[in-house]
N, C-alpha and C positions, 0 to 999 in steps of 0.2 A: 290732179288732171286738171286744172285750174292753171295753177300754176309752172305746168310743163306743159301747157295752149292745145290740152288732145283735143280731138275733135267734140268727145264727152265732156270732160274739163268745159270748154267754152260755151255750149250747149248749157251743161250745171250753172255757169256762171249768170247765164244771160238773165235764166228767171231770179236769183239768186238775188244781183244788182236791184229788181223791181221786188226785194222782201219778197217773194211768192215761193212756193214752193216747188223743189225740184222734181218733175214729173215722174212716174213711179218705172216706167217703163229705163231711162237716164239713169235714177237713182242705182236701179237692182244690177243695170252696166256694169257700173260703177262699185258699187262693194263685189259683185262676181272676181271684177279682175283684183279689188286686194283680196280676196281669198284666195285664191288662185295663184296672189304673187308671193302668200303666206304661208305654203302650208308645212316648210318645215319648222316655223317657230310652234313658241308654247298657247297662241292666241291674237284676239284680233279684239281691240277695243274700238268701239262703234261712236261718234261724237253727234249728239243729234239726229242720229235713224235707229229704227226706222221713225217715220213721225206718222204712219199714218196707220188704219190696222192691212188694210190694201198689200202694203208693205210690212208687214210686223208676217203677214203670210206668205208673202212670197219670200222671205226671205227665210221662213224655217223650210220652207222647201226648197231653198238654198239651199243652205245648211246640210239639210237631209240626204240631197246629191252627191256631198262632199263628207260625208257620213261623220257630223259634227251637229254639236245644237248650239242654244245659247246656255250661258250659266249663269247669267244676271244678267240684272235691268235697272241702274238709276236711272232716281230720278233725281231731279236737285229743283229744289221747291224753295222758294221766291215770290214774293209777289210783284204785280204786275207795275207798279213804282217803282221800288228797284232795282229789279228788272233796265225800264228807261233808264234811268237814273246812272245805271255801268251804262247802256249800250251807247248815250249823248254823251258820254262825258271820255268812253273810248278813241285813244287816235293813235294810230298806227305809223314805226318810222321805213317809210319808203325805200330806207336802202338795206336795212336788215329783216325788214317784218316783225318786227318787237312790236310788242303791245302796249300800250301804259294808257291812263290813268288821270286823268286831269286831277282829281282830288285824290287818290287812291294809290297811286303809283307813277307819281309824276316823275315827268324825263325833265334828265340832264338841259339847266339851264342852254349849250350849246347847241341841243338839237331841238327844242322847242319848238321853233318856229316854223320846222321842216316837218311838223305832221302831220301826217296827214288824215281828214274823219274819214273813213269811210262812206263810202255811198249809198248802202242802206243802214245808218247807223243814226237819222233821225225818230225826232217823237212820232210823228205821223207811218211810220215804216215798222216804227217799235212796235207802236201799238194795233195794228195791221196785221202783225206776227201770232199779235195776244191771241189775236178773234179766229187768227184759223189755227192757235192751237186749243184752243178750246174746241172748237170746231169738228179739228182732224185728231191733232192728237192726246187728247187727254181721255180718250175711252180702249187707249193703250195702260191705260194706270190699271184694271180691271182684265185686262186681258191679259198681261204678265206678273198679273200676285202672288202668284204663287215666287216669283224671281225678282221681284222688286225689293228696291234698296233703296230708300229715301235718303236724300241728305240735305240737311239744310242747307239755306244758299246763303244764307245771309250772312256765315260766319266770315273769316279773311280768307282769299284765298290759299294762301302759307296752312289752312285747317281742314278747309276742305280738303284738299291735292294730300293732307295725312290722313286722311280720312279715305279717301278713295286710296292709295295706294295701300293703306290696311283691310280694304279686302279683299283690294285684285289681288294680294299676294295671297292671303286665305285660299284662294280662289286655282294656283298652281300647285302642282302636288312637287312633294321634295321625293328628290330625285338619289334613293340611298347606297349606290354603289359607289 
């Protein structure tokens, strides 16, 4: 929605650029649209949602109206300092939207000078997001405790991706026909 610059996307983007959470009514509308557009698929993976207990409860209610449910919740476990290092080193190619990191995934020399740093990738905004996480998102660990899978996010991107893909594949029923 942000890339397509829809009304909802523009509204969400204004909150995100300040390092704040998108209001529940906006995010639930975005999620409803995503689920509705994905009716014939095997599932949906949400990244960074829900972020509050209120959003989790609204998501449960929405999922119930669609006759579906949440099967697994992943917690990427990482320290504040490691998170800040990753966020502040992130760079994005404006042409391709490909994400690089100055230390762990440096760009090719020929495009390094064209990369941009996201507006919300500062130490201050990352620290603010962590404070918001402690207050608003951390309670979801208890709420989803029976569906929670903790992933050590200090690993390499490749290791995290492999571990996450294994979990997701285990959730997809095998079609024997």
